[in-house]
C-alpha positions in Angstrom: -29.9 122.5 -28.5 -31.8 121.4 -24.8 -34.1 118.5 -25.3 -36.0 119.4 -22.1 -38.7 121.6 -22.2 -39.5 123.6 -19.2 -43.1 124.9 -18.9 -43.8 128.6 -17.9 -45.7 129.2 -14.7 -48.3 131.6 -15.9 -51.2 130.3 -14.3 -49.4 130.9 -10.2 -47.1 133.8 -11.3 -47.8 137.3 -12.4 -47.1 137.0 -16.2 -47.6 138.9 -19.4 -50.4 137.7 -21.3 -51.6 139.1 -24.5 -49.4 142.7 -24.5 -51.4 142.8 -20.6 -50.2 142.4 -17.3 -51.8 139.1 -15.7 -52.3 138.8 -11.8 -53.4 135.0 -11.1 -53.3 136.3 -7.7 -56.3 138.9 -7.9 -58.0 136.3 -10.0 -57.6 133.8 -7.7 -61.0 133.9 -4.9 -58.9 133.3 -1.8 -60.4 131.3 1.0 -58.4 132.8 3.6 -57.8 129.4 5.1 -54.4 127.8 5.7 -54.1 124.3 5.7 -50.9 122.6 7.0 -51.0 119.1 5.2 -49.1 115.9 6.2 -47.2 117.3 9.5 -46.9 115.0 12.2 -48.7 116.4 14.7 -47.3 116.6 18.5 -50.2 118.2 20.8 -49.6 117.3 24.5 -53.1 119.0 25.7 -54.9 116.8 23.6 -53.0 113.8 23.6 -52.2 113.6 19.7 -49.3 112.3 18.2 -49.8 111.4 14.4 -49.9 112.1 11.2 -52.3 114.8 10.5 -53.8 118.2 8.5 -54.4 121.6 11.2 -56.8 124.2 9.4 -56.6 127.5 10.1 -59.3 130.6 9.3 -58.1 134.0 10.6 -56.2 133.9 13.7 -58.0 130.4 15.1 -57.4 126.7 14.3 -60.8 125.3 13.2 -60.1 121.7 12.0 -57.5 118.9 13.3 -58.4 115.6 11.5 -57.0 113.2 8.2 -57.4 114.5 5.2 -59.0 117.6 4.9 -60.6 118.8 1.9 -59.0 121.8 0.0 -60.7 123.8 -1.5 -60.1 126.6 -4.5 -58.0 129.1 -2.9 -56.5 127.7 0.3 -53.2 128.5 1.3 -51.4 124.8 1.4 -48.2 123.9 3.3 -46.6 120.8 2.9 -45.6 119.5 6.2 -44.7 116.1 5.2 -41.6 115.1 7.5 -41.9 118.0 9.7 -43.0 118.3 12.9 -46.5 120.2 13.6 -46.7 121.5 17.3 -48.3 124.2 19.4 -46.6 127.6 19.0 -43.6 127.7 21.5 -44.6 129.6 24.7 -41.2 131.1 26.0 -42.6 132.8 29.6 -39.1 134.4 30.4 -37.3 135.9 27.5 -35.9 139.4 27.4 -37.0 141.6 25.0 -35.7 144.6 23.8 -35.4 145.7 27.5 -31.5 146.6 27.9 -31.3 149.3 25.4 -31.3 147.0 22.5 -31.4 149.5 19.9 -29.6 148.3 17.0 -30.8 144.9 16.8 -33.9 142.7 16.7 -34.7 140.4 19.2 -38.5 139.9 18.6 -37.6 139.1 15.1 -34.4 136.5 16.3 -37.6 135.1 18.2 -40.2 134.3 15.8 -37.5 133.3 13.5 -36.5 130.5 15.9 -40.2 129.1 16.4 -41.3 131.5 19.8 -44.7 132.6 19.2 -45.3 134.2 22.6 -42.1 135.7 25.1 -42.9 137.3 28.3 -40.6 139.7 28.8 -39.4 140.5 32.8 -37.1 143.9 33.3 -35.9 144.7 36.5 -36.5 148.2 35.5 -39.6 147.4 33.9 -42.1 150.5 35.2 -45.9 151.3 35.3 -45.5 152.9 31.9 -44.4 149.6 30.3 -47.4 148.3 29.2 -48.2 151.4 27.4 -44.5 151.8 25.8 -44.6 148.1 24.8 -48.2 148.3 24.3 -47.4 150.9 21.3 -44.5 148.5 19.9 -47.6 145.8 19.4 -50.0 149.0 18.0 -47.5 149.4 15.5 -46.8 146.1 14.9 -44.6 143.1 15.8 -44.9 139.6 14.9 -44.9 138.1 18.5 -47.5 138.3 20.8 -45.4 139.9 23.6 -46.2 140.2 27.3 -43.9 141.5 30.5 -43.5 141.5 34.4 -42.8 144.1 35.5 -39.5 144.9 38.1 -40.6 144.0 41.8 -38.8 147.1 42.7 -40.5 150.2 41.1 -44.0 148.4 42.0 -43.1 149.8 45.6 -42.1 153.4 44.2 -45.0 155.5 44.1 -47.4 156.3 47.1 -50.0 153.5 46.7 -50.5 151.1 49.6 -50.4 147.3 49.4 -54.3 147.3 49.0 -54.3 150.1 46.5 -52.1 148.0 44.4 -53.8 144.9 44.8 -56.8 146.9 43.8 -54.6 148.4 40.9 -53.6 145.0 39.0 -57.7 143.8 39.4 -58.1 147.0 37.6 -60.4 148.4 40.4 -58.3 151.4 41.2 -60.5 154.7 41.7 -59.0 157.2 39.0 -58.8 159.9 42.1 -56.4 157.8 43.8 -54.5 156.3 40.7 -53.8 160.2 39.6 -52.9 161.8 43.4 -51.0 158.4 44.4 -49.4 156.8 41.4 -48.6 159.0 38.4 -50.7 162.2 36.8 -50.5 160.7 33.6 -53.9 159.0 31.9 -52.2 156.4 29.7 -50.4 154.7 32.8 -52.8 154.5 34.7 -55.1 153.0 32.3 -52.6 150.4 31.4 -50.5 149.6 34.3 -52.7 146.6 35.4 -51.6 144.6 31.8 -48.6 142.5 33.0 -48.5 138.5 33.8 -47.0 139.3 36.9 -43.7 141.3 38.9 -40.3 140.0 39.1 -37.7 140.8 41.3 -33.8 141.0 40.5 -31.2 140.4 43.1 -28.8 141.2 40.4 -29.9 145.3 40.5 -31.6 145.3 43.5 -31.6 143.9 46.7 -35.0 144.2 48.4 -35.7 144.4 52.3 -37.7 141.7 53.7 -40.4 144.0 54.3 -40.8 144.7 50.7 -40.3 141.3 49.7 -43.2 140.5 51.5 -45.2 143.3 50.1 -44.6 141.9 46.9 -46.2 138.1 48.0 -49.3 140.0 49.3 -50.0 141.9 45.9 -49.1 138.6 43.5 -50.9 136.2 45.8 -54.1 138.4 46.3 -54.1 140.5 42.8 -53.5 136.8 41.0 -50.1 137.3 39.3 -46.9 135.4 38.8 -44.2 136.1 41.1 -40.7 135.5 39.5 -37.9 135.6 41.1 -34.0 136.0 39.4 -32.5 132.4 40.7 -29.0 132.6 40.5 -27.9 133.0 43.9 -28.9 130.1 45.8 -28.6 131.9 49.1 -31.3 134.4 47.5 -33.9 131.9 46.8 -34.0 129.8 49.6 -34.9 133.7 51.3 -37.5 134.2 48.8 -38.9 130.6 49.4 -39.3 131.4 53.3 -41.0 134.7 53.3 -43.0 133.7 51.0 -44.8 131.5 53.8 -46.3 129.3 51.9 -47.5 132.0 48.7 -46.7 131.1 45.3 -43.2 131.8 43.8 -41.6 131.2 40.7 -37.9 130.3 40.6 -36.8 132.0 37.0 -33.5 130.7 35.2 -33.5 128.0 38.1 -30.4 126.4 36.5 -28.5 129.3 36.4 -27.5 129.0 40.6 -26.1 125.3 39.0 -23.9 127.3 37.0 -21.7 127.9 40.3 -21.3 131.5 40.5 -22.4 132.2 44.1 -21.9 128.3 45.7 -20.4 125.4 44.4 -22.2 124.3 41.4 -23.8 121.0 41.6 -25.0 121.7 45.6 -26.3 124.9 44.8 -28.4 122.7 41.8 -29.7 120.2 44.4 -30.6 123.0 46.7 -32.6 124.5 44.3 -34.4 121.7 42.8 -35.1 120.5 46.4 -36.8 123.7 47.0 -38.5 122.9 43.9 -40.3 120.3 45.4 -42.2 122.5 47.8 -46.0 122.7 46.9 -45.9 126.5 46.3 -43.1 126.6 44.6 -42.4 126.4 40.5 -39.3 127.0 38.7 -37.7 126.9 34.7 -34.9 125.6 33.2 -33.1 127.5 30.8 -32.8 125.4 27.4 -29.2 126.9 26.4 -27.5 125.4 29.5 -29.5 122.0 29.1 -27.8 120.8 25.6 -24.9 118.6 25.9 -22.4 121.0 23.6 -23.3 123.6 26.2 -25.9 125.8 23.7 -24.7 129.6 22.7 -21.6 130.8 24.3 -22.4 134.1 25.6 -24.3 132.9 28.4 -23.5 131.1 31.8 -22.4 127.1 31.4 -24.1 124.3 33.6 -21.1 122.0 34.1 -22.0 118.3 33.8 -23.1 117.5 36.7 -25.5 120.1 37.8 -27.1 119.0 33.9 -27.4 115.7 35.1 -29.3 116.7 38.0 -31.5 118.6 36.1 -32.0 115.9 33.8 -33.3 113.9 36.8 -35.4 116.9 38.0 -36.9 116.8 34.1 -37.4 113.2 34.2 -39.0 113.3 37.6 -41.4 116.3 36.6 -39.9 118.4 39.5 -39.4 121.4 36.7 -41.2 121.1 33.8 -41.2 124.4 32.1 -38.2 125.5 29.9 -37.2 129.1 29.0 -34.9 130.7 26.7 -34.0 134.2 28.7 -31.8 135.6 26.6 -32.5 136.9 22.9 -31.3 136.0 19.8 -29.7 138.7 17.7 -29.3 141.0 20.9 -26.1 142.5 22.2 -26.9 142.3 26.1 -27.1 138.4 26.5 -29.5 136.8 29.5 -28.3 133.3 30.5 -29.4 131.6 27.2 -30.9 132.0 23.5 -33.9 131.2 21.7 -31.9 129.2 18.9 -31.3 126.8 21.9 -35.2 126.4 22.6 -36.1 123.7 19.7 -32.5 121.7 19.4 -32.5 121.0 23.4 -36.3 120.4 23.1 -35.2 117.6 20.5 -32.1 116.8 22.1 -33.7 115.5 25.6 -36.0 113.2 23.8 -33.0 111.9 22.1 -31.3 111.3 25.1 -34.5 109.5 27.0 -34.8 112.2 29.1 -38.6 112.9 28.1 -40.7 111.5 25.9 -41.0 113.7 22.7 -44.2 114.5 23.7 -43.2 115.7 27.2 -40.3 117.5 26.0 -42.4 119.7 23.8 -45.3 120.1 26.6 -42.1 122.0 28.1 -42.8 125.1 26.3 -46.4 125.0 25.3 -48.9 123.4 27.4 -46.8 123.4 30.6 -46.1 127.1 30.7 -49.6 127.9 30.1 -51.1 125.6 32.3 -48.6 127.1 35.4 -49.6 130.6 34.4 -53.5 129.6 34.3 -53.1 128.4 37.8 -51.6 131.6 39.0 -53.5 134.3 37.4 -56.4 131.9 37.9 -57.6 132.9 34.0 -58.5 129.6 32.3 -58.3 131.6 28.6 -54.6 130.5 29.0 -54.8 127.1 28.2 -57.9 127.5 26.4 -56.5 129.1 23.7 -53.1 129.0 24.1 -50.6 126.1 24.1 -52.5 123.3 21.9 -53.9 122.8 18.3 -57.5 121.8 19.4 -60.5 123.6 17.8 -60.8 127.1 18.9 -57.3 127.8 20.2 -55.2 131.3 18.5 -53.5 129.8 15.4 -50.0 130.1 17.1 -48.4 127.2 15.1 -44.5 125.9 15.3 -43.2 123.7 12.7 -40.3 121.7 13.3 -37.8 120.5 11.1 -36.1 117.3 13.0 -33.1 116.9 10.7 -31.7 120.8 11.3 -33.1 121.5 14.6 -34.8 124.5 13.9 -38.1 126.2 12.5 -39.4 125.5 9.4 -42.3 128.0 9.7 -43.7 130.2 13.1 -47.1 131.1 12.2 -48.5 133.9 14.9 -52.3 134.5 15.2 -53.0 132.5 12.1 -49.8 134.6 10.0 -46.7 133.1 8.5 -44.0 135.2 10.9 -41.0 132.9 10.5 -39.9 130.7 7.6 -36.5 128.8 7.6 -35.1 130.2 10.5 -35.9 133.7 9.2 -38.6 136.1 10.1 -40.8 137.2 7.3 -41.7 140.8 7.3 -45.1 140.8 5.8 -46.0 139.4 9.4 -45.2 142.2 11.1 -48.0 143.2 12.3 -49.3 139.1 13.4 -48.8 139.5 17.4 -50.8 141.1 20.1 -50.5 142.2 23.6 -50.7 139.8 26.4 -51.6 140.3 30.6 -53.3 137.7 33.1 -56.3 138.7 31.6 -55.9 137.5 28.1 -54.5 139.5 25.1 -56.1 141.8 22.6 -54.3 142.6 19.3 -54.0 146.5 20.2 -54.2 148.4 23.0 -54.2 151.6 21.1 -51.3 153.8 22.8 -49.6 153.6 19.6 -52.9 155.1 17.6 -53.6 157.8 19.6 -51.5 160.3 18.2 -52.5 159.3 14.5 -56.1 158.7 15.1 -59.2 157.8 17.4 -62.4 155.6 17.1 -65.8 157.2 17.0 -67.2 155.4 19.9 
């Protein structure tokens, strides 16, 4: 009836042979190696822009080069016609901290190509690392870290000097248990943050308390991130910084005109970012020509143009999303706009494609390394060099989305969807680096004999 014969795939799929179940995958001697084949590799840190292969073993990149030899049992991903870039680092991404009880923002993030998200919460307490760490222990597909809420930092009996010792991991046990909390889990894990964030939308802090936060973050080598929407608040924070490092979170929000004239506010914030101790970040959604996600604030065209100039001149070189994909309580942006914004900035000529990709790969890791004094951030994250963690985002330029998201050597996203098999790929990130488990989620199930 039909002239064309369709071959069977019994050598690659489970099938029945001679009345028995055949499992070709069981018979295959797997090498554990993943090879991303023939993708256009863009690695800003290592100044790479060419068609290459990338080889991964375990959670590390082991080789980048042309025509990497394929052995029997290698897992090969055809990346021809796709961009292969370092995994996107979203250093300001709210992840489940605002009563997200029926949605999956973490899984939405990896579907959009994010491999590391650092979550700020105005209400994040000393307990936050233990609570988030338990989630990581039980299995998440994303490398996750967090910022503590500034108001909660000053909520205990600890002095500024003791808080500095806490965040260095040097606070004495008897002081922690008598002046901070009676919870041994919290006392142990409290230092595992990347920074502290103040949020004028929820708490207006006194000058004295803001000065205390600056003292803590500058001496304990933490990022101080502020909520940048009201330009008066941003100006106040920079003045109170007295030359100490300050990072203006979602700085484009000030250019939306919620508190003062939009363009004037945007120019004011950009001028602040020119000061030596001040850095800033722009929201990907707000940079899109079409406005991006409509669930957050919209950046007027005049403010947009000012933001483009600031990016072009390098005054600001970090992009973030702030808001979650698949969330009911939106931030100012959406992870679904990250890849489109990166590509569109290059298409418009605001940045080269490599420089645009750097805004969510090497640039944030460089900033974090500088603020924390920890070279781990630039050695292991934000690039595709040998020995780096195997965090990779593979981009389909034609549809402006993530074709593959790889976290620590595991495929966690495919064609803008999370891959559930990758749920345990993520790790817990602090200013000191990353661990795959912190152990809180294991305590009630088992313990290891030491």
